[in-house]
C-alpha positions as a printed NumPy array, in Angstrom:
array([[-16.622, -10.634,  -4.856],
       [-15.144,  -9.451,  -1.778],
       [-16.361,  -6.002,  -0.283],
       [-13.648,  -4.614,   2.273],
       [-13.886,  -1.411,   4.116],
       [-10.622,  -0.15 ,   5.515],
       [-10.845,   2.859,   8.023],
       [ -8.452,   5.28 ,   9.301],
       [ -9.881,   6.512,  12.603],
       [ -7.754,   9.234,  12.644],
       [ -9.12 ,  11.049,   9.732],
       [-11.164,  13.852,   9.669],
       [-12.173,  15.294,  13.203],
       [-13.25 ,  12.275,  15.081],
       [-13.204,   8.591,  14.892],
       [-16.108,   7.691,  12.39 ],
       [-15.923,   3.821,  12.767],
       [-19.416,   3.354,  14.269],
       [-20.857,   5.58 ,  11.792],
       [-19.035,   3.65 ,   8.984],
       [-20.558,   0.602,  10.203],
       [-24.329,   1.689,  10.426],
       [-24.217,   3.141,   6.99 ],
       [-22.679,  -0.053,   5.527],
       [-25.188,  -2.46 ,   7.18 ],
       [-27.782,  -0.256,   5.93 ],
       [-26.712,  -0.451,   2.294],
       [-25.688,  -4.256,   2.626],
       [-28.156,  -6.016,   4.674],
       [-31.168,  -5.405,   2.178],
       [-29.002,  -6.862,  -0.968],
       [-28.169,  -9.646,   1.355],
       [-24.58 ,  -8.861,   0.744],
       [-21.42 ,  -9.615,   3.252],
       [-18.475,  -7.359,   4.102],
       [-15.378,  -6.817,   6.18 ],
       [-14.51 ,  -3.826,   8.354],
       [-10.718,  -3.353,   9.004],
       [ -9.744,  -0.593,  11.341],
       [ -6.104,   0.777,  10.713],
       [ -4.261,   1.131,  14.504],
       [ -1.416,   3.113,  13.198],
       [  0.129,   5.617,  10.556],
       [  0.746,   3.32 ,   7.245],
       [ -1.38 ,   0.071,   8.444],
       [ -4.164,   0.827,   5.89 ],
       [ -1.541,   0.279,   3.263],
       [ -0.668,  -3.472,   4.839],
       [ -4.402,  -4.191,   5.327],
       [ -5.086,  -3.173,   1.884],
       [ -2.197,  -5.667,   0.378],
       [ -2.984,  -8.595,   2.796],
       [ -6.583,  -8.242,   1.095],
       [ -5.077,  -8.246,  -2.22 ],
       [ -2.968, -10.92 ,  -1.691],
       [ -5.639, -13.526,  -1.321],
       [ -6.045, -13.513,  -5.32 ],
       [ -9.838, -13.077,  -4.853],
       [-11.527, -10.288,  -6.786],
       [-11.969,  -7.726,  -4.149],
       [-13.277,  -4.238,  -3.886],
       [-11.585,  -1.835,  -1.303],
       [-13.214,   1.027,  -0.014],
       [-10.738,   3.708,   1.764],
       [-12.587,   5.1  ,   4.636],
       [-11.181,   8.75 ,   5.289],
       [ -8.934,  11.558,   3.629],
       [ -6.945,  11.664,   0.973],
       [ -4.118,   9.829,   2.763],
       [ -6.214,   6.875,   3.635],
       [ -6.803,   6.431,  -0.13 ],
       [ -3.278,   6.964,  -0.732],
       [ -2.295,   4.188,   1.632],
       [ -4.719,   1.931,   0.081],
       [ -3.889,   2.275,  -3.557],
       [ -0.036,   2.017,  -2.588],
       [ -1.137,  -1.35 ,  -0.845],
       [ -2.744,  -2.634,  -3.976],
       [ -0.622,  -1.529,  -6.929],
       [  0.51 ,  -4.867,  -8.785],
       [ -2.579,  -6.62 ,  -8.054],
       [ -4.856,  -7.035, -11.071],
       [ -7.809,  -8.489,  -8.636],
       [ -8.167,  -5.522,  -6.592],
       [-10.261,  -2.306,  -7.207],
       [-10.441,   0.819,  -5.114],
       [-12.662,   3.715,  -4.298],
       [-13.063,   6.211,  -1.607],
       [-15.858,   6.531,   0.875],
       [-14.736,   9.982,   2.096],
       [-14.42 ,  10.742,   5.784],
       [-11.421,  13.383,   5.631],
       [-11.144,  17.087,   5.362],
       [-10.459,  17.718,   1.662],
       [-11.54 ,  14.418,  -0.242],
       [ -9.602,  16.113,  -3.145],
       [ -9.268,  13.135,  -5.694],
       [-12.843,  12.638,  -6.262],
       [-13.576,  16.115,  -7.066],
       [-12.711,  15.178, -10.516],
       [-15.998,  13.656, -11.076],
       [-19.065,  15.531, -11.573],
       [-20.738,  14.659,  -8.291],
       [-18.084,  14.233,  -5.567],
       [-20.861,  13.691,  -2.817],
       [-21.985,  10.647,  -4.648],
       [-19.266,   8.753,  -3.355],
       [-21.026,   9.193,   0.375],
       [-23.659,   6.997,  -1.105],
       [-23.156,   3.024,  -0.483],
       [-26.124,   2.179,  -3.022],
       [-24.842,   4.162,  -5.338],
       [-21.104,   2.852,  -5.09 ],
       [-22.32 ,  -0.847,  -4.982],
       [-23.84 ,  -0.059,  -8.548],
       [-20.45 ,   0.935,  -9.4  ],
       [-18.687,   1.692, -12.999],
       [-15.095,   1.191, -13.234],
       [-11.943,   3.07 , -14.646],
       [ -8.452,   2.32 , -14.785],
       [ -6.04 ,   4.972, -13.798],
       [ -2.756,   6.135, -14.265],
       [ -0.638,   6.684, -10.829],
       [  2.614,   9.159, -10.187],
       [  5.387,   6.721,  -9.251],
       [  7.821,   8.688,  -6.794],
       [ 11.577,   7.199,  -6.428],
       [ 10.336,   3.605,  -7.887],
       [  8.472,   2.491,  -4.896],
       [  5.702,   4.955,  -3.677],
       [  2.572,   6.046,  -5.492],
       [  0.148,   8.957,  -5.788],
       [ -3.098,   8.948,  -7.679],
       [ -3.735,  12.742,  -7.242],
       [ -0.991,  15.235,  -6.97 ],
       [  2.504,  15.58 ,  -5.696],
       [  4.399,  18.753,  -4.849],
       [  7.567,  20.052,  -3.622],
       [  9.079,  23.618,  -2.051],
       [  6.511,  25.664,  -0.57 ],
       [  3.576,  24.123,  -1.523],
       [  4.707,  20.553,  -0.043],
       [  5.734,  22.075,   3.332],
       [  1.927,  23.826,   3.258],
       [  0.433,  20.476,   2.572],
       [  2.265,  18.316,   4.836],
       [  2.013,  20.429,   7.871],
       [ -1.809,  20.765,   7.069],
       [ -2.493,  17.911,   9.721],
       [ -1.307,  20.024,  12.967],
       [ -3.924,  22.772,  11.81 ],
       [ -6.819,  20.734,  10.687],
       [ -7.92 ,  19.442,  14.193],
       [ -8.044,  22.988,  15.542],
       [-11.899,  23.489,  16.648],
       [-13.675,  25.232,  13.713],
       [-10.941,  24.788,  11.323],
       [-12.26 ,  23.496,   7.983],
       [ -9.8  ,  21.576,   5.081],
       [ -9.297,  24.735,   3.235],
       [ -8.751,  26.81 ,   6.587],
       [ -6.029,  24.354,   7.827],
       [ -4.436,  24.962,   4.288],
       [ -4.515,  28.729,   4.667],
       [ -3.041,  28.796,   8.167],
       [ -0.248,  26.478,   7.066],
       [  0.314,  28.979,   4.022],
       [  0.663,  31.637,   6.392],
       [  3.249,  29.924,   8.797],
       [  5.605,  28.705,   5.659],
       [  4.928,  32.405,   3.969],
       [  6.771,  33.973,   7.033],
       [  9.624,  31.05 ,   7.012],
       [ 10.443,  31.983,   3.068],
       [  9.179,  30.966,   0.076],
       [ 11.829,  29.463,  -2.459],
       [ 14.761,  27.405,  -2.731],
       [ 17.811,  25.967,  -5.112],
       [ 16.8  ,  23.13 ,  -7.3  ],
       [ 18.066,  21.321, -10.369],
       [ 14.877,  20.105, -12.171],
       [ 14.769,  17.99 , -15.401],
       [ 11.225,  17.556, -17.266],
       [ 11.427,  14.864, -19.993],
       [ 15.345,  15.956, -20.764],
       [ 14.801,  19.731, -20.179],
       [ 17.193,  21.325, -17.656],
       [ 16.51 ,  23.874, -15.104],
       [ 19.102,  24.883, -12.718],
       [ 18.199,  27.569, -10.326],
       [ 15.477,  28.884,  -7.594],
       [ 11.982,  27.787,  -7.646],
       [  9.007,  28.493,  -5.348],
       [  7.191,  25.461,  -5.957],
       [  6.697,  22.367,  -8.241],
       [  3.337,  20.821,  -8.662],
       [  2.865,  17.341, -10.26 ],
       [ -0.529,  16.425, -11.326],
       [ -2.267,  13.301, -12.219],
       [ -5.731,  14.782, -10.795],
       [ -6.905,  18.273, -10.145],
       [ -7.354,  19.493,  -6.874],
       [ -5.546,  19.404,  -3.847],
       [ -5.367,  21.643,  -0.378],
       [ -9.316,  21.501,  -0.068],
       [ -9.792,  24.05 ,  -2.805],
       [ -6.758,  24.593,  -4.998],
       [ -7.171,  23.42 ,  -8.94 ],
       [ -3.761,  24.46 , -10.631],
       [ -4.223,  22.304, -13.587],
       [ -8.004,  22.089, -14.395],
       [ -7.466,  20.143, -17.573],
       [ -5.364,  17.042, -15.971],
       [ -6.729,  13.735, -16.651],
       [ -5.98 ,  10.484, -14.678],
       [ -6.106,   8.359, -17.651],
       [ -4.246,  10.244, -20.322],
       [ -0.541,   8.483, -19.849],
       [  1.282,  11.937, -18.871],
       [  1.948,  14.106, -15.78 ],
       [  0.983,  17.733, -15.693],
       [  3.842,  19.576, -14.228],
       [  3.916,  23.21 , -12.784],
       [  7.218,  24.912, -12.223],
       [  6.671,  28.111, -10.401],
       [  9.6  ,  30.43 , -10.565],
       [ 11.211,  32.435,  -7.429],
       [  9.145,  35.205,  -6.701],
       [  8.814,  37.48 ,  -3.729],
       [  6.245,  37.444,  -1.163],
       [  4.206,  40.372,  -2.723],
       [  4.321,  38.655,  -6.074],
       [  3.069,  35.381,  -4.608],
       [  0.285,  37.413,  -2.761],
       [ -0.506,  38.658,  -5.904],
       [ -0.932,  35.682,  -7.943],
       [ -1.866,  32.905,  -5.516],
       [ -5.21 ,  33.334,  -6.885],
       [ -4.982,  32.596, -10.284],
       [ -2.536,  29.537,  -9.532],
       [ -5.376,  28.319,  -7.17 ],
       [ -7.927,  28.66 ,  -9.913],
       [ -5.717,  27.275, -12.755],
       [ -5.074,  30.234, -14.554],
       [ -1.2  ,  29.314, -14.901],
       [ -1.689,  30.265, -18.531],
       [ -2.094,  34.031, -17.9  ],
       [  1.226,  33.953, -16.009],
       [  3.948,  32.391, -18.468],
       [  6.779,  34.599, -17.026],
       [  6.432,  32.888, -13.678],
       [  4.707,  29.553, -14.27 ],
       [  5.76 ,  27.142, -16.808],
       [  3.477,  24.177, -17.817],
       [  4.818,  20.836, -18.885],
       [  2.77 ,  17.645, -19.761],
       [  5.864,  14.849, -19.572],
       [  6.326,  11.524, -18.324],
       [  9.148,  11.979, -16.114],
       [ 10.382,  14.612, -13.684],
       [ 13.936,  14.445, -11.657],
       [ 14.372,  17.104,  -9.065],
       [ 17.544,  17.492,  -7.071],
       [ 17.557,  19.565,  -3.795],
       [ 20.427,  21.054,  -1.632],
       [ 18.911,  19.701,   1.353],
       [ 16.791,  16.779,   2.574],
       [ 13.655,  18.229,   1.491],
       [  9.54 ,  17.773,   1.943],
       [  7.636,  15.929,  -0.949],
       [  4.025,  15.863,  -0.457],
       [  2.355,  12.734,  -1.834],
       [ -1.322,  12.769,  -1.879],
       [ -0.601,  14.818,   1.772],
       [  1.675,  12.428,   2.731],
       [  5.098,  13.344,   3.59 ],
       [  8.379,  11.911,   2.269],
       [ 11.656,  13.386,   2.585],
       [ 14.61 ,  13.15 ,   0.047],
       [ 17.385,  15.478,  -1.548],
       [ 16.946,  13.583,  -5.173],
       [ 13.302,  12.565,  -6.379],
       [ 12.144,  11.172,  -9.649],
       [  8.504,  11.145, -10.545],
       [  7.305,   9.156, -13.441],
       [  3.972,   8.375, -14.811],
       [  2.995,   4.66 , -14.31 ],
       [  0.075,   4.414, -16.99 ],
       [ -3.002,   2.254, -16.197],
       [ -1.884,   0.905, -12.691],
       [ -5.101,   1.114, -10.762],
       [ -8.633,  -0.009, -11.316],
       [-10.856,   2.499,  -9.819],
       [-14.667,   2.349,  -9.366],
       [-16.869,   4.923,  -8.717],
       [-20.809,   5.905,  -8.613],
       [-22.56 ,   4.768, -11.819],
       [-23.355,   7.703, -14.197],
       [-20.777,   9.999, -13.086]])
């Protein structure tokens, strides 16, 4: 079995490549194991490196070294290759997907990752060719999520702080627009504040809007937040963040479904695990049992 570490040096606040190499050597040398460390040189290159590794046909474990965007790229690179398994060796500011596990900090321990267990997870397929393992969103929320990068490099700004800064800026711009939404045949034509399509549970550093979402149940958890005023948004955002959508049935609709189709009046932001895509017409579908994911034993 090959072990390949794919590093995004732009993740987080600084390039951690040397730090990764030191930790890998410390874990692999006592076991007499070999590895490759590949460093991305441009946005999107982690996806290419992962695809090239999977195309070898050999059994391979790929370690996404960076944030959720890095994991997203690696996942997209290996979709369709049964010989490849993926994990997250976190180095970003959010590292949200692995918060579904009982001890996310364990992913920073390479000895524990070497003694891994494995699961097969669903993915969210977007417009037939892009994938997300965690959460997608559109509307107010997508604008917030895809603009976090410009704030998280500021001194003393954490992942959650960057999310809050982006929220403030977009709050001023406006918080709802017109969409036509079809959820497994149910039709909604009107203004929406945001649409959250969840496979995992956490995003934005600490937001957990659907705490009972499972990445292996063959269904999407979808929240549609109706058009609300700024004052109402300030009043309910805490409940949305904590996953108490059921307390707000007049404002938030929850669906468990396989397909969501959204049409927009303008080219609109789509958040795919923090990565930005633009479209006026988008379909999200469940892609069941599509990725092998390994994790520290015992979680």
